[in-house]
Every structure is written in structure tokens, then in C-alpha cells.
C-alpha positions in Angstrom: -10.5 -13.7 -13.1 -8.0 -12.6 -10.4 -8.8 -9.8 -7.9 -5.8 -8.2 -6.2 -5.8 -7.6 -2.5 -8.8 -9.7 -1.8 -9.7 -10.1 1.9 -9.6 -13.9 1.2 -6.7 -14.4 -1.1 -6.2 -17.8 -2.7 -3.0 -17.2 -4.5 0.2 -15.1 -4.0 3.3 -14.0 -5.9 6.5 -13.1 -4.2 7.1 -9.4 -4.0 10.7 -9.1 -2.8 12.4 -9.2 -6.1 10.4 -6.4 -7.8 10.0 -4.1 -4.7 12.4 -1.3 -5.8 11.0 -1.4 -9.4 7.5 -1.0 -7.9 8.6 2.0 -5.8 10.1 3.7 -8.8 7.0 3.0 -10.9 4.7 4.5 -8.4 7.0 7.5 -7.9 6.5 8.4 -11.5 3.0 9.5 -10.4 4.4 12.1 -8.1 1.7 14.7 -8.7 -1.1 12.2 -7.8 0.8 11.1 -4.7 1.4 14.8 -3.6 -2.4 15.4 -4.0 -3.2 12.2 -2.0 -1.1 12.9 1.0 1.1 15.4 2.8 3.6 12.7 3.5 6.9 12.6 1.4 5.9 10.6 -1.7 8.7 8.1 -1.4 8.0 7.5 2.3 4.3 7.1 1.5 5.0 4.6 -1.4 7.4 2.5 0.6 5.1 2.3 3.6 2.1 1.5 1.3 3.9 -1.3 -0.5 5.5 -2.7 2.6 2.1 -2.8 4.4 0.3 -4.4 1.5 2.9 -7.0 0.7 3.2 -8.1 4.3 -0.5 -8.1 5.1 -1.0 -11.8 4.2 2.6 -13.0 4.2 2.0 -15.4 7.1 -0.4 -17.5 4.9 2.2 -17.6 2.1 5.4 -18.8 3.7 6.2 -15.6 5.6 7.5 -13.8 2.6 6.2 -10.4 1.2 3.7 -11.2 -1.5 1.1 -9.7 -3.8 -2.0 -11.6 -3.0 -5.1 -12.1 -5.1 -8.3 -14.3 -5.2 -8.9 -16.4 -8.2 -12.4 -16.8 -9.5 -13.6 -19.2 -12.1 -15.9 -18.2 -14.9 
């Protein structure tokens, strides 16, 4: 089982290539985003994704990454 954004990630997948696609995907949930924050939805999404993909980048070659912890059965 893989748990995303674990505080102790064991694995990572590069996030640079799909960043714009992720932004557009989250922006399709505009009503949710507008209820979540008073911030402009696109600004919020870009900040959220940038922060989360850089949080552990130093451990994974300095590149933006989606991190997860892998657990065995």
C-alpha cells in the first residue's frame, strides 16, 4: 500500500512534467476551491502544488516530487 504525503516518505515520483495538467485538473473543482478559501482558485492551486511537491525534494535529488510511503502487507 502506498500513502501519499507521508511525513516519512520512502519513494517519490517526479512532478515537473505533469504540473500544468495537475493545476488544470484541480481547477475543475472550482466550486470546492472557492468554498475552501477566499484566495483566487488558480493562485491557491499553484501554491498548494508547489509547496507539496517541494516539501521533500531535497531527499529526492532536489527535484519537485510527489512523495509517498510504501508499506508491505
